[in-house]
C-alpha positions as a Markdown table, in Angstrom:
| # | Residue | x | y | z |
|---|---|---|---|---|
| 1 | Met | -11.1 | 2.3 | -16.9 |
| 2 | Arg | -10.4 | 5.8 | -17.5 |
| 3 | Ala | -8.3 | 8.1 | -14.8 |
| 4 | Arg | -6.3 | 11.0 | -14.5 |
| 5 | Ala | -4.3 | 9.3 | -12.0 |
| 6 | Leu | -3.1 | 6.4 | -10.2 |
| 7 | Leu | -3.0 | 6.0 | -6.8 |
| 8 | Phe | -0.7 | 2.8 | -5.3 |
| 9 | Asp | -0.3 | 1.2 | -2.3 |
| 10 | Met | 3.2 | -0.2 | -1.7 |
| 11 | Asp | 3.6 | -3.5 | 0.0 |
| 12 | Gly | 1.2 | -6.1 | -1.5 |
| 13 | Thr | 0.7 | -4.1 | -4.5 |
| 14 | Leu | 4.0 | -2.5 | -6.3 |
| 15 | Val | 6.5 | -4.6 | -4.0 |
| 16 | Asp | 6.0 | -7.7 | -2.4 |
| 17 | Ser | 7.8 | -7.7 | 0.9 |
| 18 | Thr | 5.2 | -10.5 | 2.5 |
| 19 | Ala | 8.3 | -12.5 | 3.5 |
| 20 | Val | 10.2 | -9.7 | 5.5 |
| 21 | Val | 6.8 | -7.9 | 6.9 |
| 22 | Glu | 5.8 | -11.7 | 8.5 |
| 23 | Arg | 9.4 | -12.1 | 9.7 |
| 24 | Ala | 9.1 | -9.1 | 11.8 |
| 25 | Trp | 5.8 | -8.9 | 13.3 |
| 26 | Arg | 5.8 | -12.7 | 14.1 |
| 27 | Arg | 8.6 | -12.4 | 16.3 |
| 28 | Ala | 6.7 | -9.1 | 17.9 |
| 29 | Ala | 3.8 | -11.3 | 18.1 |
| 30 | Ala | 5.6 | -14.1 | 19.9 |
| 31 | Lys | 7.5 | -11.7 | 22.0 |
| 32 | Trp | 3.9 | -10.2 | 23.6 |
| 33 | Ser | 2.4 | -13.7 | 23.4 |
| 34 | Val | -0.3 | -13.2 | 20.4 |
| 35 | Asp | -1.4 | -15.4 | 17.9 |
| 36 | Phe | -0.6 | -13.9 | 14.9 |
| 37 | Glu | -2.2 | -15.6 | 12.5 |
| 38 | Ser | -5.0 | -13.6 | 14.4 |
| 39 | Leu | -2.7 | -10.7 | 14.0 |
| 40 | Arg | -1.5 | -11.2 | 10.6 |
| 41 | Arg | -5.8 | -11.0 | 9.1 |
| 42 | Arg | -5.6 | -7.7 | 10.8 |
| 43 | Met | -2.2 | -6.2 | 10.2 |
| 44 | His | -1.6 | -5.4 | 6.7 |
| 45 | Gly | -2.3 | -2.2 | 4.8 |
| 46 | Arg | -1.9 | -0.7 | 8.3 |
| 47 | Arg | 0.9 | 2.1 | 9.9 |
| 48 | Ala | 3.1 | 0.1 | 12.1 |
| 49 | Val | 2.1 | 2.4 | 15.3 |
| 50 | Asp | -1.5 | 1.2 | 14.4 |
| 51 | Ile | -0.9 | -2.8 | 14.5 |
| 52 | Met | 1.7 | -2.2 | 17.7 |
| 53 | Arg | -1.3 | -0.6 | 19.5 |
| 54 | Asp | -3.9 | -3.5 | 19.1 |
| 55 | Leu | -0.7 | -5.8 | 20.4 |
| 56 | Leu | 0.1 | -4.2 | 23.4 |
| 57 | Pro | -1.3 | -5.3 | 26.6 |
| 58 | Pro | -2.7 | -2.4 | 28.2 |
| 59 | Glu | 0.1 | -2.4 | 31.1 |
| 60 | Ala | 2.7 | -2.3 | 28.1 |
| 61 | Ser | 0.7 | 1.0 | 26.5 |
| 62 | Thr | 3.9 | 3.2 | 27.5 |
| 63 | Gln | 6.3 | 0.6 | 25.5 |
| 64 | Leu | 4.5 | 1.7 | 22.3 |
| 65 | Asp | 6.6 | 4.0 | 20.9 |
| 66 | Ala | 10.3 | 1.5 | 21.5 |
| 67 | Glu | 8.5 | -1.2 | 20.1 |
| 68 | Val | 7.6 | 0.5 | 16.8 |
| 69 | Ala | 11.0 | 1.8 | 16.4 |
| 70 | Ala | 12.3 | -1.7 | 17.1 |
| 71 | Ile | 9.9 | -3.1 | 14.0 |
| 72 | Asp | 10.8 | -0.3 | 11.6 |
| 73 | Glu | 14.9 | -0.9 | 12.6 |
| 74 | Val | 14.2 | -4.3 | 11.2 |
| 75 | Glu | 11.9 | -3.8 | 8.6 |
| 76 | Leu | 14.4 | -0.6 | 7.4 |
| 77 | Thr | 17.2 | -3.4 | 6.9 |
| 78 | Asp | 15.9 | -6.8 | 6.2 |
| 79 | Thr | 15.5 | -6.7 | 2.4 |
| 80 | Asp | 15.5 | -10.5 | 1.8 |
| 81 | Gly | 12.8 | -11.7 | -0.5 |
| 82 | Ile | 11.9 | -8.0 | -1.5 |
| 83 | Val | 10.7 | -8.2 | -5.0 |
| 84 | Ala | 8.5 | -6.4 | -7.4 |
| 85 | Val | 4.9 | -7.7 | -8.0 |
| 86 | Pro | 4.6 | -9.0 | -11.4 |
| 87 | Gly | 3.8 | -6.2 | -13.8 |
| 88 | Ala | 4.6 | -3.6 | -11.6 |
| 89 | Ala | 7.8 | -2.3 | -13.1 |
| 90 | Ala | 6.0 | -2.3 | -16.7 |
| 91 | Leu | 3.5 | -0.3 | -15.9 |
| 92 | Leu | 4.8 | 2.4 | -13.9 |
| 93 | Ala | 7.3 | 2.6 | -16.9 |
| 94 | Thr | 4.3 | 3.5 | -18.7 |
| 95 | Leu | 2.8 | 6.2 | -17.0 |
| 96 | Pro | 4.1 | 10.3 | -16.8 |
| 97 | Ala | 5.6 | 11.3 | -13.6 |
| 98 | Asp | 2.4 | 13.6 | -13.3 |
| 99 | Gly | 0.1 | 10.2 | -13.5 |
| 100 | Trp | 0.4 | 8.7 | -10.3 |
| 101 | Ala | 2.0 | 8.5 | -6.3 |
| 102 | Leu | 2.3 | 6.2 | -3.9 |
| 103 | Val | 0.3 | 6.2 | -0.9 |
| 104 | Thr | 1.9 | 3.5 | 1.8 |
| 105 | Ser | 1.4 | 3.3 | 5.7 |
| 106 | Ala | 5.3 | 2.4 | 5.5 |
| 107 | Arg | 7.7 | 5.6 | 6.9 |
| 108 | Pro | 9.6 | 7.3 | 4.0 |
| 109 | Glu | 13.0 | 5.9 | 5.0 |
| 110 | Leu | 11.1 | 2.1 | 4.7 |
| 111 | Ala | 9.0 | 2.7 | 1.5 |
| 112 | Thr | 12.4 | 4.5 | -0.4 |
| 113 | Ala | 14.4 | 1.2 | 0.9 |
| 114 | Arg | 11.6 | -1.3 | -0.6 |
| 115 | Met | 10.8 | 0.2 | -3.5 |
| 116 | Arg | 14.6 | 0.4 | -3.9 |
| 117 | Ala | 15.1 | -3.2 | -3.4 |
| 118 | Ala | 12.3 | -4.4 | -5.6 |
| 119 | Asp | 13.7 | -1.8 | -8.5 |
| 120 | Leu | 11.3 | 0.7 | -9.0 |
| 121 | Pro | 11.3 | 4.5 | -9.3 |
| 122 | Leu | 10.2 | 7.0 | -6.9 |
| 123 | Pro | 7.4 | 8.9 | -7.6 |
| 124 | Ala | 7.6 | 13.0 | -7.3 |
| 125 | Ala | 3.9 | 12.5 | -4.8 |
| 126 | Met | 4.5 | 9.7 | -1.9 |
| 127 | Ile | 2.1 | 9.8 | 0.7 |
| 128 | Thr | 3.9 | 8.1 | 3.9 |
| 129 | Ser | 2.6 | 7.2 | 7.8 |
| 130 | Ala | 4.8 | 10.6 | 7.9 |
| 131 | Thr | 2.5 | 12.3 | 5.8 |
| 132 | Val | -0.9 | 11.6 | 7.5 |
| 133 | Thr | -2.0 | 12.2 | 10.9 |
| 134 | Arg | -4.5 | 9.0 | 10.3 |
| 135 | Gly | -3.8 | 6.2 | 8.7 |
| 136 | Lys | -5.9 | 3.4 | 6.7 |
| 137 | Pro | -8.5 | 2.8 | 6.8 |
| 138 | His | -9.5 | 6.4 | 7.0 |
| 139 | Pro | -9.2 | 8.2 | 3.5 |
| 140 | Glu | -6.8 | 10.9 | 4.6 |
| 141 | Gly | -4.1 | 9.3 | 2.5 |
| 142 | Phe | -5.3 | 9.1 | -0.8 |
| 143 | Leu | -7.2 | 12.6 | -0.5 |
| 144 | Ser | -4.0 | 14.2 | 0.1 |
| 145 | Ala | -2.6 | 11.9 | -3.0 |
| 146 | Ala | -5.2 | 13.1 | -5.4 |
| 147 | Glu | -5.0 | 16.9 | -4.2 |
| 148 | Arg | -1.1 | 16.5 | -4.6 |
| 149 | Leu | -1.6 | 15.1 | -8.3 |
| 150 | Gly | -3.9 | 18.0 | -8.7 |
| 151 | Val | -6.9 | 16.0 | -9.9 |
| 152 | Ala | -10.3 | 15.0 | -7.8 |
| 153 | Pro | -10.3 | 12.3 | -5.9 |
| 154 | Asn | -13.3 | 10.9 | -8.2 |
| 155 | Glu | -10.9 | 10.8 | -11.2 |
| 156 | Ala | -8.4 | 8.8 | -8.9 |
| 157 | Leu | -8.0 | 5.1 | -9.7 |
| 158 | Val | -7.1 | 3.3 | -6.2 |
| 159 | Leu | -4.6 | 0.0 | -6.5 |
| 160 | Glu | -4.6 | -1.8 | -3.5 |
| 161 | Asp | -4.1 | -5.3 | -2.0 |
| 162 | Ala | -5.6 | -4.8 | 1.9 |
| 163 | Pro | -8.9 | -4.4 | 3.3 |
| 164 | Ala | -7.9 | -0.9 | 5.4 |
| 165 | Gly | -6.6 | 0.2 | 1.8 |
| 166 | Leu | -9.7 | -0.9 | -0.3 |
| 167 | Ala | -11.8 | 0.7 | 3.0 |
| 168 | Ala | -10.0 | 3.8 | 2.7 |
| 169 | Gly | -9.9 | 4.3 | -1.1 |
| 170 | Arg | -13.3 | 4.0 | -1.2 |
| 171 | Ala | -14.0 | 6.4 | 2.1 |
| 172 | Ala | -12.1 | 8.8 | -0.1 |
| 173 | Gly | -14.5 | 8.7 | -3.4 |
| 174 | Cys | -12.2 | 7.2 | -5.7 |
| 175 | Gln | -12.6 | 4.3 | -7.9 |
| 176 | Val | -10.9 | 1.3 | -6.7 |
| 177 | Val | -9.8 | -1.9 | -8.0 |
| 178 | Ala | -8.3 | -4.7 | -5.6 |
| 179 | Leu | -5.2 | -6.9 | -6.3 |
| 180 | Ala | -5.7 | -10.4 | -5.0 |
| 181 | Thr | -2.1 | -11.0 | -3.8 |
| 182 | Thr | -2.5 | -10.8 | 0.0 |
| 183 | Val | -6.2 | -12.0 | 0.4 |
| 184 | Glu | -8.0 | -15.0 | -1.7 |
| 185 | Ser | -10.4 | -13.1 | -4.7 |
| 186 | Glu | -13.1 | -14.7 | -2.5 |
| 187 | Ser | -12.7 | -12.4 | -0.1 |
| 188 | Leu | -13.1 | -9.5 | -2.9 |
| 189 | Ala | -16.7 | -10.1 | -3.6 |
| 190 | Asp | -17.9 | -6.9 | -3.9 |
| 191 | Val | -15.0 | -4.6 | -5.4 |
| 192 | Asp | -13.5 | -5.1 | -8.6 |
| 193 | Trp | -10.2 | -6.9 | -8.5 |
| 194 | Ile | -7.3 | -8.5 | -10.7 |
| 195 | Pro | -4.3 | -11.2 | -9.8 |
| 196 | Asp | -1.7 | -8.5 | -10.2 |
| 197 | Leu | -0.1 | -5.7 | -12.1 |
| 198 | Ala | 0.9 | -7.6 | -15.0 |
| 199 | Val | -2.7 | -7.6 | -16.8 |
| 200 | Leu | -3.6 | -3.5 | -16.3 |
| 201 | Arg | -1.9 | -2.0 | -19.4 |
| 202 | Leu | -1.9 | 1.9 | -20.1 |
| 203 | Glu | -4.1 | 1.9 | -23.6 |
| 204 | Arg | -3.4 | 5.7 | -24.3 |
| 205 | Arg | -3.3 | 8.7 | -22.5 |
| 206 | Asp | -5.3 | 12.2 | -23.8 |
| 207 | Pro | -4.2 | 15.5 | -24.0 |
| 208 | Asp | -6.4 | 16.4 | -21.3 |
| 209 | Gly | -4.4 | 14.1 | -18.9 |
| 210 | Trp | -7.1 | 11.3 | -19.0 |
| 211 | Met | -6.1 | 7.7 | -19.5 |
| 212 | Thr | -7.2 | 4.8 | -20.6 |
| 213 | Phe | -6.7 | 1.2 | -18.9 |
| 214 | Arg | -7.6 | -1.9 | -20.4 |
| 215 | Ile | -7.5 | -5.4 | -18.5 |
| 216 | Gln | -5.8 | -7.9 | -20.2 |
| 217 | Gly | -7.4 | -11.5 | -19.7 |
């Protein structure tokens, strides 16, 4: 694969924060008598405000901001169990500073806390929930990241683990590769996928900025 930039999702792609995320949302689901398993299938890769908007009953819509703030506070302070996805640190260490960006549905403080908890570097280009007006599956985040890095969308490679993010990457016109870290590989039949980042390596970077990546079996 060739690309001039890699656009990474965070949770499930660079950072394994499943335990933290599910602890927080399991409590929220219980509070509002929502089946957590049903919620879990549609929440990954989306902004907290969008998940909470789906979760709350109509009569509680006025509590949206307070509930999102409560979730944000729990997730910001709970870092127990956060680790880097296999291969993430090694791959990021090979990339030039202008060759990658983070595109996450998390707010900037949370993204910073989780990347640091996983001992991963922060990119110069970071697109968060505070940066966009429309979250995944809308392509705004990936389009903004490509523009920030000075590349065309079709010159960027999106690495994502969640259906909402994969849809956003495709809608942006980027190349897309899924990680089978959050959903079963059987659910990724319509997209190229890898088990994690440990199998992806930078083979070379040309003077014009194009990078060649190889998947190691």
